[in-house]
C-alpha positions, 0 to 999 in steps of 0.5 A: 220637312221630311216626305212623311210630314209632308205627306201627313200635311197634304193628305190629313191636316190641310183638308181637315183645316179647310173643311172645318174652316168652311164649315165654320163660315157656313155656321156663322152665316146661317146663324145670323138672326137666329142667336149665338153659335157660343151661346152656352157650353152645349151649344159650343160643344155641338159646333165644335163637334160639327167642325170636327166631323166636317174636318174628318169627312174632308180627310175621308174624301181626300183619301177616297178621291183616288179610288172613285175611278174604279167604281163601275159606271153602273154605280155612278149612274145610280147615284146620279139618278137617285139625286134627281129623284122627287122628295117630299119637302120637309122644312122643320126637320133634316131629311133622314136621308140627308143625315145619313149622307153627311155622316150625322153632320146635318143632324148635329147642326139641326141640334145645334140650331135648337140649342141656340133657340134655347139659349135665346129664351133661357138668356131672356128669362134670366135677364128679366127675372127681378122685374116685379113691377109692371112699372119697371117693365114700362120704364126698361121696354121703352128704353129698349125700344129706343136703344134697338131703333137706334141701332137696327133702323131696318127693323123699326117696324118690327120692334114697333110692333113688338113694343106695342104688343108689350105695352098693351100687356103691361097697361093691362097688368097695371089695370088688373093690379089697380082694380084688385087693390080697390076691391081689397080696400075697405072704404070705412076703415081703409084696411086691405083684405088679403086677396083671394085665390081668383085675384091672385090668379088674375094679377100673376097671369096679366104680369106673366103675360106682360113678361112674356110680351117683354121677352119678345122685344128682348129676343130680338135684342138677343138675335140681332145684337152681338155680345159687346151689347150685353153690358149696355142692356144690363145697364138699361135693365139696372136703370129700370130696376133702380129705386129712383128710376122714376126720378131719372131722365130715362123715365118716358114722357107719358103722352098717352096710353098707347103711343110713347115717343121718344123726344129727339133734340 
């Protein structure tokens, strides 16, 4: 290896690789419980951009390091004093000075986290697309709760609370639908009249609320699960949407309206 190649490797490639590698570890740890870094092509692009910028900063730092000794002591003292000044705490957004000092890396990390959140909600919306009946939702959500409790026992309380909220919303949607059908049915002839606009709104609003609460439980599966579990979640969805779902063993035992217990053998 020539001295040129050795200098290029030590001065550029190695600092960039180390900086990008450490940045990837930091992103992976920071994303735990928040979603998938590579959940879509946009989040993938933002993650790669953060790694590239971090590598460039690593190269720049390595090149500038020999020149730091030439800085006057006044500049070093000023920089040290600025870092100790009190700052207003901002939890939701990255502070402007931090965006500038990191050459935009902090801003892109903020955008990446926002994109991961959008990816999670978009995935849940696509996954629940196709459910048209509250009964189908109840079958799916019951199996989803059991699936999550088995794999994430430390989140059992959170999962139970999300399930209770979803089950209550689904029961309300069923009650609204039943009352609407009873109001539409003519007692003498047995014919069903067309629903009024208000009845359509009430049914769709109740079912939409049930979808949202089921989405909260599905979001928990997305945030704390892995990509390899998508196939298993898809199997649960297919069983709930199947025509013979109520004749299969996946149907929960209806012991009460608000409490569904899984029978363990």
